[in-house]
C-alpha beads as a LAMMPS data file, in Angstrom:
LAMMPS data file: protein, C-alpha beads

170 atoms
169 bonds

1 atom types
1 bond types

-500.0 500.0 xlo xhi
-500.0 500.0 ylo yhi
-500.0 500.0 zlo zhi

Masses

1 110.0

Atoms # bond

1 1 1 -286.061 -385.827 278.568
2 1 1 -287.196 -389.383 278.050
3 1 1 -289.434 -390.209 275.102
4 1 1 -291.904 -392.566 276.806
5 1 1 -293.772 -395.109 274.711
6 1 1 -296.783 -397.282 275.488
7 1 1 -295.656 -400.687 276.716
8 1 1 -292.218 -399.772 278.003
9 1 1 -291.147 -401.237 281.324
10 1 1 -289.127 -399.674 284.114
11 1 1 -287.277 -400.462 287.303
12 1 1 -286.635 -397.995 290.113
13 1 1 -284.572 -397.763 293.270
14 1 1 -286.181 -397.444 296.650
15 1 1 -283.571 -396.185 299.134
16 1 1 -285.867 -396.810 302.108
17 1 1 -285.534 -399.837 304.399
18 1 1 -287.964 -401.998 302.377
19 1 1 -286.046 -401.294 299.167
20 1 1 -282.717 -402.103 300.806
21 1 1 -284.143 -405.361 302.191
22 1 1 -285.494 -406.347 298.762
23 1 1 -282.105 -405.627 297.183
24 1 1 -280.321 -407.637 299.863
25 1 1 -282.430 -410.729 299.180
26 1 1 -282.213 -410.235 295.413
27 1 1 -278.418 -409.869 295.532
28 1 1 -278.151 -413.106 297.530
29 1 1 -280.007 -415.030 294.784
30 1 1 -278.772 -413.012 291.808
31 1 1 -276.816 -414.745 289.027
32 1 1 -274.617 -411.653 288.579
33 1 1 -274.269 -410.942 292.328
34 1 1 -275.774 -407.500 291.823
35 1 1 -279.109 -405.893 292.613
36 1 1 -279.753 -402.195 292.277
37 1 1 -283.488 -401.893 291.648
38 1 1 -286.270 -402.856 294.049
39 1 1 -289.441 -401.848 292.180
40 1 1 -290.809 -402.275 288.653
41 1 1 -293.746 -401.169 286.552
42 1 1 -295.254 -400.597 283.130
43 1 1 -295.417 -397.349 281.144
44 1 1 -298.969 -397.130 279.777
45 1 1 -298.881 -393.791 277.930
46 1 1 -296.486 -391.497 276.088
47 1 1 -297.010 -388.911 278.830
48 1 1 -295.468 -391.237 281.458
49 1 1 -298.564 -392.740 283.053
50 1 1 -297.693 -396.020 284.769
51 1 1 -299.396 -399.143 286.035
52 1 1 -297.830 -400.550 289.186
53 1 1 -298.359 -402.794 292.145
54 1 1 -298.029 -400.314 294.991
55 1 1 -300.125 -400.530 298.203
56 1 1 -302.871 -401.214 295.698
57 1 1 -302.438 -402.131 292.048
58 1 1 -303.159 -398.894 290.253
59 1 1 -302.302 -396.284 287.674
60 1 1 -299.746 -393.706 288.695
61 1 1 -297.170 -391.490 286.965
62 1 1 -293.438 -391.754 286.398
63 1 1 -292.996 -388.227 287.810
64 1 1 -293.164 -389.653 291.324
65 1 1 -289.646 -391.014 290.656
66 1 1 -288.116 -387.599 289.891
67 1 1 -284.751 -387.407 291.632
68 1 1 -284.421 -391.195 291.770
69 1 1 -282.444 -393.565 289.600
70 1 1 -284.592 -395.472 287.111
71 1 1 -284.049 -397.862 284.228
72 1 1 -286.449 -397.854 281.257
73 1 1 -286.612 -400.398 278.442
74 1 1 -288.645 -400.916 275.279
75 1 1 -289.789 -404.398 274.328
76 1 1 -288.456 -405.515 270.947
77 1 1 -290.857 -407.267 268.600
78 1 1 -294.409 -406.781 269.836
79 1 1 -296.656 -404.536 267.782
80 1 1 -298.234 -401.504 269.417
81 1 1 -301.576 -403.354 269.286
82 1 1 -300.065 -406.316 271.191
83 1 1 -298.596 -403.960 273.789
84 1 1 -301.924 -402.151 274.248
85 1 1 -303.800 -405.464 274.477
86 1 1 -301.353 -406.747 277.094
87 1 1 -301.712 -403.568 279.145
88 1 1 -305.502 -403.734 278.892
89 1 1 -305.528 -407.334 280.129
90 1 1 -303.160 -406.632 283.017
91 1 1 -305.218 -403.606 284.084
92 1 1 -308.513 -405.528 283.815
93 1 1 -307.095 -408.475 285.785
94 1 1 -305.443 -406.524 288.601
95 1 1 -306.461 -402.872 288.972
96 1 1 -307.692 -402.052 292.459
97 1 1 -306.400 -405.202 294.130
98 1 1 -304.379 -404.880 297.321
99 1 1 -300.604 -405.254 297.325
100 1 1 -299.781 -408.858 298.271
101 1 1 -297.378 -408.193 301.161
102 1 1 -297.539 -411.911 302.057
103 1 1 -295.945 -412.765 298.685
104 1 1 -292.797 -410.842 299.637
105 1 1 -291.993 -413.583 302.138
106 1 1 -292.212 -416.167 299.348
107 1 1 -289.648 -414.138 297.374
108 1 1 -287.076 -414.763 300.117
109 1 1 -286.845 -418.232 298.510
110 1 1 -287.611 -417.488 294.844
111 1 1 -288.824 -420.984 293.878
112 1 1 -291.603 -420.622 296.466
113 1 1 -292.828 -417.398 294.853
114 1 1 -292.684 -419.040 291.443
115 1 1 -294.700 -422.122 292.351
116 1 1 -296.937 -420.895 295.180
117 1 1 -299.077 -418.409 293.307
118 1 1 -302.652 -418.159 292.154
119 1 1 -301.665 -415.358 289.781
120 1 1 -304.358 -413.132 291.255
121 1 1 -302.122 -410.931 293.413
122 1 1 -298.808 -410.121 291.726
123 1 1 -296.035 -408.036 293.220
124 1 1 -294.685 -405.225 291.023
125 1 1 -292.172 -407.292 289.067
126 1 1 -294.592 -410.158 288.478
127 1 1 -297.121 -407.659 287.112
128 1 1 -294.403 -406.294 284.805
129 1 1 -293.402 -409.758 283.570
130 1 1 -297.044 -410.689 283.022
131 1 1 -297.223 -407.704 280.641
132 1 1 -294.023 -408.854 278.899
133 1 1 -295.359 -412.381 278.443
134 1 1 -298.816 -411.259 277.260
135 1 1 -297.234 -408.880 274.741
136 1 1 -295.957 -411.879 272.814
137 1 1 -292.504 -412.463 274.238
138 1 1 -293.139 -416.064 275.215
139 1 1 -289.583 -417.007 276.067
140 1 1 -289.787 -415.378 279.497
141 1 1 -291.466 -418.469 280.964
142 1 1 -293.548 -418.105 284.116
143 1 1 -294.072 -414.567 285.264
144 1 1 -294.776 -415.663 288.835
145 1 1 -291.725 -415.392 291.070
146 1 1 -289.991 -412.692 289.018
147 1 1 -288.216 -409.933 290.959
148 1 1 -287.325 -406.296 290.220
149 1 1 -283.745 -407.506 289.685
150 1 1 -285.078 -409.898 287.011
151 1 1 -286.782 -406.917 285.336
152 1 1 -283.553 -404.869 285.412
153 1 1 -281.506 -407.797 284.072
154 1 1 -284.110 -408.353 281.329
155 1 1 -283.940 -404.697 280.279
156 1 1 -280.133 -404.664 280.236
157 1 1 -279.308 -408.129 278.894
158 1 1 -282.146 -409.682 276.912
159 1 1 -282.400 -409.242 273.145
160 1 1 -286.173 -408.895 273.555
161 1 1 -285.667 -405.550 275.287
162 1 1 -283.766 -402.407 274.432
163 1 1 -282.640 -400.117 277.263
164 1 1 -283.629 -396.514 276.509
165 1 1 -282.680 -394.716 279.737
166 1 1 -280.765 -395.325 282.929
167 1 1 -280.067 -392.537 285.341
168 1 1 -281.601 -389.970 287.644
169 1 1 -285.050 -388.946 286.435
170 1 1 -285.239 -385.168 286.096

Bonds

1 1 1 2
2 1 2 3
3 1 3 4
4 1 4 5
5 1 5 6
6 1 6 7
7 1 7 8
8 1 8 9
9 1 9 10
10 1 10 11
11 1 11 12
12 1 12 13
13 1 13 14
14 1 14 15
15 1 15 16
16 1 16 17
17 1 17 18
18 1 18 19
19 1 19 20
20 1 20 21
21 1 21 22
22 1 22 23
23 1 23 24
24 1 24 25
25 1 25 26
26 1 26 27
27 1 27 28
28 1 28 29
29 1 29 30
30 1 30 31
31 1 31 32
32 1 32 33
33 1 33 34
34 1 34 35
35 1 35 36
36 1 36 37
37 1 37 38
38 1 38 39
39 1 39 40
40 1 40 41
41 1 41 42
42 1 42 43
43 1 43 44
44 1 44 45
45 1 45 46
46 1 46 47
47 1 47 48
48 1 48 49
49 1 49 50
50 1 50 51
51 1 51 52
52 1 52 53
53 1 53 54
54 1 54 55
55 1 55 56
56 1 56 57
57 1 57 58
58 1 58 59
59 1 59 60
60 1 60 61
61 1 61 62
62 1 62 63
63 1 63 64
64 1 64 65
65 1 65 66
66 1 66 67
67 1 67 68
68 1 68 69
69 1 69 70
70 1 70 71
71 1 71 72
72 1 72 73
73 1 73 74
74 1 74 75
75 1 75 76
76 1 76 77
77 1 77 78
78 1 78 79
79 1 79 80
80 1 80 81
81 1 81 82
82 1 82 83
83 1 83 84
84 1 84 85
85 1 85 86
86 1 86 87
87 1 87 88
88 1 88 89
89 1 89 90
90 1 90 91
91 1 91 92
92 1 92 93
93 1 93 94
94 1 94 95
95 1 95 96
96 1 96 97
97 1 97 98
98 1 98 99
99 1 99 100
100 1 100 101
101 1 101 102
102 1 102 103
103 1 103 104
104 1 104 105
105 1 105 106
106 1 106 107
107 1 107 108
108 1 108 109
109 1 109 110
110 1 110 111
111 1 111 112
112 1 112 113
113 1 113 114
114 1 114 115
115 1 115 116
116 1 116 117
117 1 117 118
118 1 118 119
119 1 119 120
120 1 120 121
121 1 121 122
122 1 122 123
123 1 123 124
124 1 124 125
125 1 125 126
126 1 126 127
127 1 127 128
128 1 128 129
129 1 129 130
130 1 130 131
131 1 131 132
132 1 132 133
133 1 133 134
134 1 134 135
135 1 135 136
136 1 136 137
137 1 137 138
138 1 138 139
139 1 139 140
140 1 140 141
141 1 141 142
142 1 142 143
143 1 143 144
144 1 144 145
145 1 145 146
146 1 146 147
147 1 147 148
148 1 148 149
149 1 149 150
150 1 150 151
151 1 151 152
152 1 152 153
153 1 153 154
154 1 154 155
155 1 155 156
156 1 156 157
157 1 157 158
158 1 158 159
159 1 159 160
160 1 160 161
161 1 161 162
162 1 162 163
163 1 163 164
164 1 164 165
165 1 165 166
166 1 166 167
167 1 167 168
168 1 168 169
169 1 169 170
C-alpha cells in the first residue's frame, strides 16, 4: 500500500495507441533514450485524489490506475503549506478547461511546445511541472513543453524529488 501525501507527483503508463505514440516521440527526444510513462498528474490528498489533464482538466483518483505501472515521487523541500498553495493555484487556474489536443502536435518538436504556449491550456505533464515550480522548486525552469518522460526523469533523478513507489498499483 502506498502512503500518499498531498503534493506528490506521479507518472503512469498508457498501453493504448496514444500512450505508445507519446512514448515513441518522447524516446526519440529523450536524453537517456528511454521513455516508459506517457501520462502525469498531481496527488492532492492522502486518500489518493488526483488533479490531472485528461479530456478535461479535473480531479480524479489514483485508483483508476489499478493494475497499471505507476511512478510516484515526493517533492523535497517545499513545506506542506507551499504544496497546498501550489495545488490550489493550479486547480483555480485550470480546473474544467478542455484538454489541449492541439498542443500534442507541438510536443512532436519539444522546443515548439516550450515556446508556443499561452500557459492557459497545459497538457498533463505541463500541469504537473507547473505545480512543481509553484511549490518553490524554481530550478525546473519553464514548465511549458515538459513531457511525461520529463516528469519520470525528474522523479527518478533530481535531488528535488524522492521516488516513493514504482510498480503495478494494486
